[in-house]
A tleap script that builds the chain and sets N, CA, C and O, in Angstrom:
source leaprc.protein.ff14SB
mol = sequence {
  NMET LYS ARG ALA GLU HIE GLN PRO GLU GLU
  THR GLU VAL ALA LEU TYR ALA GLY VAL PHE
  VAL LYS VAL TRP SER VAL GLN ASP ALA GLY
  THR LEU ILE PRO GLN HIE ALA HIE ALA PHE
  ASP HIE MET THR LEU VAL MET ARG GLY ALA
  VAL ARG VAL TRP ARG ASP ASP GLU MET THR
  GLY ASP VAL HIE ALA PRO ALA ILE ILE ARG
  VAL PRO ALA HIE THR MET HIE ARG PHE LEU
  ALA LEU THR SER GLY CYS VAL LEU ALA CYS
  ILE HIE ASN VAL ASP HIE LEU ASP ALA ALA
  ASP GLU PRO ALA VAL ALA ALA LEU HIE ALA
  LEU LYS LEU GLU CASP
}
set mol.1.N position { 144.942 99.985 57.675 }
set mol.1.CA position { 143.636 100.451 57.283 }
set mol.1.C position { 143.489 100.257 55.775 }
set mol.1.O position { 144.419 100.520 55.013 }
set mol.2.N position { 142.328 99.801 55.360 }
set mol.2.CA position { 142.065 99.552 53.960 }
set mol.2.C position { 141.621 100.848 53.266 }
set mol.2.O position { 140.863 101.635 53.832 }
set mol.3.N position { 142.098 101.054 52.049 }
set mol.3.CA position { 141.729 102.227 51.265 }
set mol.3.C position { 140.249 102.157 50.921 }
set mol.3.O position { 139.758 101.114 50.489 }
set mol.4.N position { 139.533 103.267 51.113 }
set mol.4.CA position { 138.110 103.320 50.770 }
set mol.4.C position { 137.948 103.118 49.270 }
set mol.4.O position { 138.698 103.674 48.467 }
set mol.5.N position { 136.956 102.312 48.909 }
set mol.5.CA position { 136.727 102.026 47.494 }
set mol.5.C position { 136.445 103.300 46.709 }
set mol.5.O position { 136.971 103.486 45.612 }
set mol.6.N position { 135.631 104.159 47.258 }
set mol.6.CA position { 135.290 105.429 46.610 }
set mol.6.C position { 135.896 106.569 47.429 }
set mol.6.O position { 135.435 106.852 48.535 }
set mol.7.N position { 136.903 107.206 46.903 }
set mol.7.CA position { 137.551 108.314 47.590 }
set mol.7.C position { 136.668 109.561 47.535 }
set mol.7.O position { 135.863 109.710 46.615 }
set mol.8.N position { 136.814 110.465 48.525 }
set mol.8.CA position { 136.064 111.724 48.462 }
set mol.8.C position { 136.366 112.439 47.141 }
set mol.8.O position { 137.500 112.428 46.663 }
set mol.9.N position { 135.343 113.054 46.565 }
set mol.9.CA position { 135.501 113.738 45.285 }
set mol.9.C position { 135.282 115.234 45.445 }
set mol.9.O position { 134.303 115.676 46.046 }
set mol.10.N position { 136.212 116.002 44.894 }
set mol.10.CA position { 136.059 117.444 44.841 }
set mol.10.C position { 135.017 117.739 43.767 }
set mol.10.O position { 135.206 117.378 42.605 }
set mol.11.N position { 133.919 118.393 44.145 }
set mol.11.CA position { 132.846 118.606 43.179 }
set mol.11.C position { 132.709 120.055 42.726 }
set mol.11.O position { 132.118 120.321 41.680 }
set mol.12.N position { 133.250 120.996 43.502 }
set mol.12.CA position { 133.161 122.393 43.091 }
set mol.12.C position { 134.166 123.216 43.884 }
set mol.12.O position { 134.395 122.967 45.068 }
set mol.13.N position { 134.762 124.199 43.217 }
set mol.13.CA position { 135.641 125.160 43.872 }
set mol.13.C position { 135.191 126.547 43.440 }
set mol.13.O position { 134.953 126.790 42.257 }
set mol.14.N position { 135.075 127.449 44.397 }
set mol.14.CA position { 134.667 128.810 44.069 }
set mol.14.C position { 135.523 129.802 44.833 }
set mol.14.O position { 135.804 129.616 46.017 }
set mol.15.N position { 135.931 130.847 44.152 }
set mol.15.CA position { 136.607 131.996 44.747 }
set mol.15.C position { 135.704 133.194 44.461 }
set mol.15.O position { 135.507 133.575 43.308 }
set mol.16.N position { 135.157 133.783 45.529 }
set mol.16.CA position { 134.235 134.899 45.318 }
set mol.16.C position { 134.159 135.744 46.579 }
set mol.16.O position { 134.062 135.214 47.686 }
set mol.17.N position { 134.204 137.042 46.410 }
set mol.17.CA position { 134.030 138.000 47.509 }
set mol.17.C position { 134.985 137.731 48.671 }
set mol.17.O position { 134.609 137.874 49.834 }
set mol.18.N position { 136.220 137.342 48.352 }
set mol.18.CA position { 137.218 137.115 49.389 }
set mol.18.C position { 137.108 135.782 50.104 }
set mol.18.O position { 137.747 135.569 51.135 }
set mol.19.N position { 136.286 134.873 49.552 }
set mol.19.CA position { 136.068 133.583 50.193 }
set mol.19.C position { 136.414 132.458 49.220 }
set mol.19.O position { 136.041 132.500 48.047 }
set mol.20.N position { 137.130 131.452 49.722 }
set mol.20.CA position { 137.448 130.234 48.978 }
set mol.20.C position { 136.561 129.126 49.528 }
set mol.20.O position { 136.499 128.929 50.742 }
set mol.21.N position { 135.874 128.399 48.649 }
set mol.21.CA position { 135.036 127.273 49.062 }
set mol.21.C position { 135.358 126.080 48.175 }
set mol.21.O position { 135.357 126.191 46.949 }
set mol.22.N position { 135.631 124.943 48.794 }
set mol.22.CA position { 135.815 123.689 48.065 }
set mol.22.C position { 134.803 122.691 48.614 }
set mol.22.O position { 134.757 122.428 49.815 }
set mol.23.N position { 133.991 122.141 47.709 }
set mol.23.CA position { 132.936 121.203 48.097 }
set mol.23.C position { 133.419 119.779 47.806 }
set mol.23.O position { 133.949 119.486 46.734 }
set mol.24.N position { 133.217 118.900 48.804 }
set mol.24.CA position { 133.621 117.499 48.705 }
set mol.24.C position { 132.390 116.617 48.877 }
set mol.24.O position { 131.555 116.871 49.745 }
set mol.25.N position { 132.282 115.584 48.051 }
set mol.25.CA position { 131.247 114.568 48.200 }
set mol.25.C position { 131.919 113.284 48.661 }
set mol.25.O position { 132.943 112.874 48.115 }
set mol.26.N position { 131.333 112.658 49.666 }
set mol.26.CA position { 131.865 111.417 50.219 }
set mol.26.C position { 130.786 110.355 50.023 }
set mol.26.O position { 129.747 110.383 50.682 }
set mol.27.N position { 131.040 109.433 49.123 }
set mol.27.CA position { 130.015 108.473 48.718 }
set mol.27.C position { 129.642 107.483 49.811 }
set mol.27.O position { 128.461 107.203 50.018 }
set mol.28.N position { 130.648 106.946 50.520 }
set mol.28.CA position { 130.397 105.830 51.437 }
set mol.28.C position { 130.591 106.199 52.902 }
set mol.28.O position { 131.538 106.895 53.268 }
set mol.29.N position { 129.664 105.712 53.735 }
set mol.29.CA position { 129.871 105.795 55.181 }
set mol.29.C position { 131.138 105.012 55.514 }
set mol.29.O position { 131.444 104.019 54.855 }
set mol.30.N position { 131.875 105.455 56.532 }
set mol.30.CA position { 133.105 104.782 56.930 }
set mol.30.C position { 134.345 105.311 56.237 }
set mol.30.O position { 135.451 104.848 56.516 }
set mol.31.N position { 134.184 106.273 55.339 }
set mol.31.CA position { 135.331 106.875 54.649 }
set mol.31.C position { 135.996 107.886 55.579 }
set mol.31.O position { 135.332 108.756 56.141 }
set mol.32.N position { 137.310 107.762 55.735 }
set mol.32.CA position { 138.088 108.663 56.587 }
set mol.32.C position { 138.742 109.740 55.740 }
set mol.32.O position { 139.381 109.446 54.730 }
set mol.33.N position { 138.581 110.977 56.154 }
set mol.33.CA position { 139.275 112.102 55.523 }
set mol.33.C position { 140.422 112.439 56.471 }
set mol.33.O position { 140.182 112.927 57.576 }
set mol.34.N position { 141.691 112.182 56.050 }
set mol.34.CA position { 142.844 112.234 56.965 }
set mol.34.C position { 143.112 113.604 57.578 }
set mol.34.O position { 142.601 114.635 57.139 }
set mol.35.N position { 143.941 113.555 58.613 }
set mol.35.CA position { 144.313 114.769 59.336 }
set mol.35.C position { 145.184 115.682 58.508 }
set mol.35.O position { 146.022 115.250 57.717 }
set mol.36.N position { 144.953 116.956 58.721 }
set mol.36.CA position { 145.822 117.999 58.187 }
set mol.36.C position { 145.563 119.253 59.014 }
set mol.36.O position { 144.603 119.316 59.783 }
set mol.37.N position { 146.418 120.237 58.849 }
set mol.37.CA position { 146.254 121.503 59.567 }
set mol.37.C position { 146.591 122.645 58.625 }
set mol.37.O position { 147.437 122.517 57.740 }
set mol.38.N position { 145.917 123.751 58.831 }
set mol.38.CA position { 146.197 124.966 58.069 }
set mol.38.C position { 146.779 126.007 59.018 }
set mol.38.O position { 146.591 125.923 60.232 }
set mol.39.N position { 147.484 126.985 58.462 }
set mol.39.CA position { 148.106 128.022 59.280 }
set mol.39.C position { 147.099 129.064 59.755 }
set mol.39.O position { 147.437 129.918 60.574 }
set mol.40.N position { 145.868 129.006 59.254 }
set mol.40.CA position { 144.859 130.003 59.595 }
set mol.40.C position { 143.547 129.316 59.971 }
set mol.40.O position { 143.277 128.196 59.537 }
set mol.41.N position { 142.738 129.997 60.781 }
set mol.41.CA position { 141.411 129.493 61.120 }
set mol.41.C position { 140.598 129.293 59.840 }
set mol.41.O position { 140.776 130.018 58.861 }
set mol.42.N position { 139.706 128.304 59.859 }
set mol.42.CA position { 138.764 128.131 58.760 }
set mol.42.C position { 137.545 127.368 59.269 }
set mol.42.O position { 137.478 126.991 60.439 }
set mol.43.N position { 136.587 127.146 58.378 }
set mol.43.CA position { 135.378 126.416 58.729 }
set mol.43.C position { 135.145 125.291 57.732 }
set mol.43.O position { 135.558 125.366 56.575 }
set mol.44.N position { 134.475 124.250 58.206 }
set mol.44.CA position { 133.961 123.205 57.329 }
set mol.44.C position { 132.457 123.153 57.555 }
set mol.44.O position { 131.986 122.995 58.681 }
set mol.45.N position { 131.721 123.286 56.471 }
set mol.45.CA position { 130.263 123.217 56.522 }
set mol.45.C position { 129.835 121.798 56.162 }
set mol.45.O position { 130.158 121.300 55.083 }
set mol.46.N position { 129.113 121.156 57.061 }
set mol.46.CA position { 128.540 119.849 56.764 }
set mol.46.C position { 127.189 120.141 56.116 }
set mol.46.O position { 126.237 120.552 56.779 }
set mol.47.N position { 127.132 119.919 54.800 }
set mol.47.CA position { 125.941 120.271 54.033 }
set mol.47.C position { 124.920 119.141 53.996 }
set mol.47.O position { 123.714 119.384 53.950 }
set mol.48.N position { 125.412 117.903 54.018 }
set mol.48.CA position { 124.526 116.733 53.985 }
set mol.48.C position { 125.201 115.591 54.724 }
set mol.48.O position { 126.414 115.411 54.620 }
set mol.49.N position { 124.427 114.826 55.465 }
set mol.49.CA position { 124.973 113.665 56.157 }
set mol.49.C position { 125.493 113.994 57.547 }
set mol.49.O position { 125.099 114.979 58.171 }
set mol.50.N position { 126.395 113.131 58.011 }
set mol.50.CA position { 126.967 113.280 59.350 }
set mol.50.C position { 128.407 112.802 59.342 }
set mol.50.O position { 128.755 111.866 58.622 }
set mol.51.N position { 129.250 113.453 60.151 }
set mol.51.CA position { 130.656 113.083 60.275 }
set mol.51.C position { 131.046 113.055 61.744 }
set mol.51.O position { 130.460 113.756 62.569 }
set mol.52.N position { 132.041 112.237 62.060 }
set mol.52.CA position { 132.697 112.247 63.373 }
set mol.52.C position { 133.936 113.106 63.209 }
set mol.52.O position { 134.640 113.000 62.204 }
set mol.53.N position { 134.207 113.954 64.186 }
set mol.53.CA position { 135.275 114.951 64.085 }
set mol.53.C position { 136.333 114.709 65.144 }
set mol.53.O position { 136.016 114.444 66.303 }
set mol.54.N position { 137.607 114.802 64.736 }
set mol.54.CA position { 138.750 114.787 65.646 }
set mol.54.C position { 139.541 116.067 65.448 }
set mol.54.O position { 139.705 116.545 64.325 }
set mol.55.N position { 140.029 116.612 66.550 }
set mol.55.CA position { 140.975 117.733 66.524 }
set mol.55.C position { 142.170 117.324 67.367 }
set mol.55.O position { 142.028 116.961 68.534 }
set mol.56.N position { 143.356 117.388 66.757 }
set mol.56.CA position { 144.590 117.001 67.459 }
set mol.56.C position { 144.424 115.658 68.178 }
set mol.56.O position { 144.771 115.529 69.352 }
set mol.57.N position { 143.890 114.660 67.465 }
set mol.57.CA position { 143.692 113.289 67.942 }
set mol.57.C position { 142.670 113.151 69.068 }
set mol.57.O position { 142.561 112.081 69.666 }
set mol.58.N position { 141.926 114.205 69.366 }
set mol.58.CA position { 140.856 114.116 70.359 }
set mol.58.C position { 139.513 114.159 69.626 }
set mol.58.O position { 139.218 115.115 68.908 }
set mol.59.N position { 138.702 113.109 69.816 }
set mol.59.CA position { 137.394 113.117 69.186 }
set mol.59.C position { 136.530 114.177 69.856 }
set mol.59.O position { 136.388 114.204 71.079 }
set mol.60.N position { 135.952 115.055 69.028 }
set mol.60.CA position { 135.120 116.126 69.581 }
set mol.60.C position { 133.638 115.819 69.459 }
set mol.60.O position { 132.815 116.505 70.066 }
set mol.61.N position { 133.278 114.786 68.676 }
set mol.61.CA position { 131.879 114.391 68.595 }
set mol.61.C position { 131.400 114.198 67.175 }
set mol.61.O position { 132.166 114.287 66.216 }
set mol.62.N position { 130.116 113.932 67.068 }
set mol.62.CA position { 129.475 113.723 65.779 }
set mol.62.C position { 128.708 114.986 65.400 }
set mol.62.O position { 128.084 115.634 66.240 }
set mol.63.N position { 128.774 115.312 64.125 }
set mol.63.CA position { 128.143 116.527 63.624 }
set mol.63.C position { 127.206 116.134 62.491 }
set mol.63.O position { 127.603 115.432 61.561 }
set mol.64.N position { 125.956 116.593 62.576 }
set mol.64.CA position { 124.930 116.272 61.584 }
set mol.64.C position { 124.546 117.539 60.821 }
set mol.64.O position { 124.409 118.611 61.409 }
set mol.65.N position { 124.375 117.404 59.525 }
set mol.65.CA position { 124.017 118.529 58.669 }
set mol.65.C position { 122.621 119.046 59.028 }
set mol.65.O position { 121.754 118.292 59.469 }
set mol.66.N position { 122.435 120.328 58.832 }
set mol.66.CA position { 123.419 121.339 58.466 }
set mol.66.C position { 124.160 121.823 59.713 }
set mol.66.O position { 123.550 122.068 60.753 }
set mol.67.N position { 125.461 121.955 59.598 }
set mol.67.CA position { 126.271 122.390 60.744 }
set mol.67.C position { 127.598 122.948 60.267 }
set mol.67.O position { 128.089 122.597 59.194 }
set mol.68.N position { 128.169 123.822 61.078 }
set mol.68.CA position { 129.479 124.405 60.800 }
set mol.68.C position { 130.464 123.909 61.845 }
set mol.68.O position { 130.191 123.944 63.045 }
set mol.69.N position { 131.619 123.443 61.366 }
set mol.69.CA position { 132.716 123.012 62.237 }
set mol.69.C position { 133.789 124.087 62.156 }
set mol.69.O position { 134.310 124.370 61.077 }
set mol.70.N position { 134.117 124.679 63.286 }
set mol.70.CA position { 135.167 125.698 63.333 }
set mol.70.C position { 136.495 125.010 63.626 }
set mol.70.O position { 136.603 124.218 64.562 }
set mol.71.N position { 137.507 125.323 62.812 }
set mol.71.CA position { 138.810 124.681 62.958 }
set mol.71.C position { 139.863 125.769 63.199 }
set mol.71.O position { 140.172 126.537 62.288 }
set mol.72.N position { 140.414 125.840 64.414 }
set mol.72.CA position { 141.442 126.836 64.697 }
set mol.72.C position { 142.732 126.576 63.904 }
set mol.72.O position { 143.009 125.447 63.500 }
set mol.73.N position { 143.496 127.623 63.696 }
set mol.73.CA position { 144.783 127.516 63.009 }
set mol.73.C position { 145.671 126.487 63.695 }
set mol.73.O position { 145.643 126.338 64.917 }
set mol.74.N position { 146.469 125.771 62.883 }
set mol.74.CA position { 147.460 124.799 63.348 }
set mol.74.C position { 146.837 123.633 64.125 }
set mol.74.O position { 147.526 122.978 64.907 }
set mol.75.N position { 145.554 123.371 63.920 }
set mol.75.CA position { 144.880 122.254 64.575 }
set mol.75.C position { 144.741 121.118 63.564 }
set mol.75.O position { 144.108 121.284 62.522 }
set mol.76.N position { 145.335 119.964 63.874 }
set mol.76.CA position { 145.164 118.793 63.030 }
set mol.76.C position { 143.702 118.370 63.154 }
set mol.76.O position { 143.162 118.286 64.257 }
set mol.77.N position { 143.073 118.108 62.021 }
set mol.77.CA position { 141.670 117.716 62.055 }
set mol.77.C position { 141.398 116.642 61.013 }
set mol.77.O position { 142.014 116.614 59.948 }
set mol.78.N position { 140.452 115.752 61.345 }
set mol.78.CA position { 140.043 114.708 60.410 }
set mol.78.C position { 138.562 114.418 60.629 }
set mol.78.O position { 137.991 114.713 61.679 }
set mol.79.N position { 137.969 113.830 59.598 }
set mol.79.CA position { 136.548 113.526 59.625 }
set mol.79.C position { 136.330 112.082 59.193 }
set mol.79.O position { 137.057 111.568 58.343 }
set mol.80.N position { 135.338 111.434 59.773 }
set mol.80.CA position { 134.913 110.104 59.371 }
set mol.80.C position { 133.445 110.213 58.961 }
set mol.80.O position { 132.602 110.614 59.764 }
set mol.81.N position { 133.139 109.857 57.711 }
set mol.81.CA position { 131.757 109.899 57.244 }
set mol.81.C position { 130.941 108.846 57.991 }
set mol.81.O position { 131.283 107.663 57.974 }
set mol.82.N position { 129.882 109.268 58.635 }
set mol.82.CA position { 129.001 108.351 59.363 }
set mol.82.C position { 127.826 107.912 58.505 }
set mol.82.O position { 127.172 106.912 58.801 }
set mol.83.N position { 127.558 108.658 57.445 }
set mol.83.CA position { 126.462 108.344 56.542 }
set mol.83.C position { 126.972 108.361 55.103 }
set mol.83.O position { 127.943 109.047 54.785 }
set mol.84.N position { 126.318 107.615 54.259 }
set mol.84.CA position { 126.639 107.664 52.833 }
set mol.84.C position { 126.135 108.986 52.262 }
set mol.84.O position { 125.146 109.543 52.738 }
set mol.85.N position { 126.822 109.477 51.245 }
set mol.85.CA position { 126.388 110.696 50.577 }
set mol.85.C position { 126.650 111.974 51.335 }
set mol.85.O position { 125.929 112.956 51.156 }
set mol.86.N position { 127.675 111.985 52.187 }
set mol.86.CA position { 128.033 113.222 52.903 }
set mol.86.C position { 128.527 114.275 51.906 }
set mol.86.O position { 129.171 113.955 50.907 }
set mol.87.N position { 128.212 115.515 52.200 }
set mol.87.CA position { 128.742 116.634 51.420 }
set mol.87.C position { 129.296 117.648 52.407 }
set mol.87.O position { 128.597 118.102 53.313 }
set mol.88.N position { 130.575 117.999 52.214 }
set mol.88.CA position { 131.283 118.946 53.076 }
set mol.88.C position { 131.801 120.105 52.231 }
set mol.88.O position { 132.142 119.922 51.063 }
set mol.89.N position { 131.860 121.281 52.814 }
set mol.89.CA position { 132.442 122.431 52.130 }
set mol.89.C position { 133.497 123.048 53.036 }
set mol.89.O position { 133.194 123.465 54.154 }
set mol.90.N position { 134.741 123.107 52.551 }
set mol.90.CA position { 135.830 123.756 53.276 }
set mol.90.C position { 135.811 125.233 52.892 }
set mol.90.O position { 135.775 125.566 51.708 }
set mol.91.N position { 135.834 126.113 53.883 }
set mol.91.CA position { 135.666 127.547 53.651 }
set mol.91.C position { 136.869 128.281 54.239 }
set mol.91.O position { 137.158 128.172 55.431 }
set mol.92.N position { 137.567 129.034 53.379 }
set mol.92.CA position { 138.784 129.760 53.775 }
set mol.92.C position { 138.739 131.196 53.261 }
set mol.92.O position { 138.013 131.506 52.316 }
set mol.93.N position { 139.509 132.049 53.883 }
set mol.93.CA position { 139.734 133.405 53.405 }
set mol.93.C position { 140.725 133.341 52.247 }
set mol.93.O position { 141.759 132.683 52.372 }
set mol.94.N position { 140.445 134.001 51.127 }
set mol.94.CA position { 141.331 133.917 49.966 }
set mol.94.C position { 142.714 134.521 50.230 }
set mol.94.O position { 143.652 134.242 49.484 }
set mol.95.N position { 142.854 135.326 51.256 }
set mol.95.CA position { 144.168 135.902 51.579 }
set mol.95.C position { 145.161 134.838 52.027 }
set mol.95.O position { 146.363 135.100 52.084 }
set mol.96.N position { 144.673 133.635 52.346 }
set mol.96.CA position { 145.530 132.579 52.873 }
set mol.96.C position { 145.758 131.437 51.890 }
set mol.96.O position { 146.105 130.328 52.297 }
set mol.97.N position { 145.566 131.701 50.601 }
set mol.97.CA position { 145.788 130.663 49.592 }
set mol.97.C position { 147.260 130.626 49.195 }
set mol.97.O position { 147.969 131.626 49.304 }
set mol.98.N position { 147.711 129.460 48.734 }
set mol.98.CA position { 149.092 129.327 48.273 }
set mol.98.C position { 149.178 129.699 46.787 }
set mol.98.O position { 148.202 130.174 46.208 }
set mol.99.N position { 150.325 129.485 46.186 }
set mol.99.CA position { 150.546 129.847 44.784 }
set mol.99.C position { 149.636 129.083 43.823 }
set mol.99.O position { 149.401 129.537 42.704 }
set mol.100.N position { 149.126 127.935 44.247 }
set mol.100.CA position { 148.233 127.125 43.412 }
set mol.100.C position { 146.759 127.448 43.683 }
set mol.100.O position { 145.869 126.708 43.263 }
set mol.101.N position { 146.509 128.555 44.386 }
set mol.101.CA position { 145.147 128.968 44.754 }
set mol.101.C position { 144.416 127.915 45.583 }
set mol.101.O position { 143.216 127.698 45.413 }
set mol.102.N position { 145.147 127.272 46.473 }
set mol.102.CA position { 144.594 126.307 47.422 }
set mol.102.C position { 144.930 126.791 48.840 }
set mol.102.O position { 145.929 127.486 49.026 }
set mol.103.N position { 144.115 126.439 49.836 }
set mol.103.CA position { 144.464 126.791 51.216 }
set mol.103.C position { 145.793 126.125 51.605 }
set mol.103.O position { 145.945 124.910 51.478 }
set mol.104.N position { 146.725 126.912 52.066 }
set mol.104.CA position { 148.037 126.378 52.428 }
set mol.104.C position { 147.902 125.382 53.578 }
set mol.104.O position { 147.249 125.665 54.583 }
set mol.105.N position { 148.523 124.217 53.420 }
set mol.105.CA position { 148.513 123.192 54.454 }
set mol.105.C position { 149.774 123.351 55.293 }
set mol.105.O position { 150.884 123.332 54.761 }
set mol.106.N position { 149.602 123.508 56.608 }
set mol.106.CA position { 150.736 123.689 57.510 }
set mol.106.C position { 151.308 122.349 57.963 }
set mol.106.O position { 152.501 122.256 58.253 }
set mol.107.N position { 150.476 121.314 58.027 }
set mol.107.CA position { 150.917 119.982 58.434 }
set mol.107.C position { 149.972 118.960 57.812 }
set mol.107.O position { 148.770 119.197 57.696 }
set mol.108.N position { 150.532 117.821 57.416 }
set mol.108.CA position { 149.752 116.782 56.760 }
set mol.108.C position { 150.103 115.447 57.379 }
set mol.108.O position { 151.273 115.162 57.632 }
set mol.109.N position { 149.097 114.631 57.624 }
set mol.109.CA position { 149.301 113.302 58.180 }
set mol.109.C position { 148.986 112.292 57.092 }
set mol.109.O position { 147.862 112.259 56.591 }
set mol.110.N position { 149.943 111.478 56.721 }
set mol.110.CA position { 149.740 110.463 55.701 }
set mol.110.C position { 149.306 109.153 56.355 }
set mol.110.O position { 149.889 108.728 57.352 }
set mol.111.N position { 148.296 108.527 55.797 }
set mol.111.CA position { 147.827 107.246 56.302 }
set mol.111.C position { 148.580 106.118 55.607 }
set mol.111.O position { 148.922 106.227 54.430 }
set mol.112.N position { 148.838 105.040 56.336 }
set mol.112.CA position { 149.399 103.829 55.726 }
set mol.112.C position { 148.210 102.955 55.340 }
set mol.112.O position { 147.521 102.411 56.203 }
set mol.113.N position { 147.980 102.829 54.048 }
set mol.113.CA position { 146.798 102.120 53.566 }
set mol.113.C position { 147.167 100.873 52.801 }
set mol.113.O position { 148.187 100.816 52.114 }
set mol.114.N position { 146.318 99.876 52.933 }
set mol.114.CA position { 146.446 98.660 52.140 }
set mol.114.C position { 145.609 98.838 50.882 }
set mol.114.O position { 144.572 99.500 50.912 }
set mol.115.N position { 146.049 98.253 49.784 }
set mol.115.CA position { 145.241 98.323 48.558 }
set mol.115.C position { 144.305 97.146 48.468 }
set mol.115.O position { 143.546 97.032 47.506 }
savepdb mol mol.pdb
quit
């Protein structure tokens, strides 16, 4: 798989009222956001655009903004941007952050990419 020319960009992080939110902008349609899993349930808010969603290697469908994707604990999940200019927000409980104030990742899938 070829590396996307424009990688997803973290545009904002907020910790407030017990909630962690990280906003991602995805410039190009066709950009894959690789699989990972967290030890706790969380949500991803599709704020703009559309994404295709997989959970544990099973495609669950296409989601168009505005929409909330619920991700159970220990579920590998990935997204494929179907439209340019997608904006996603990962939403976690602050009680589940690691020492770096990021949502702890329980499992990560690395892609083999060509440059």
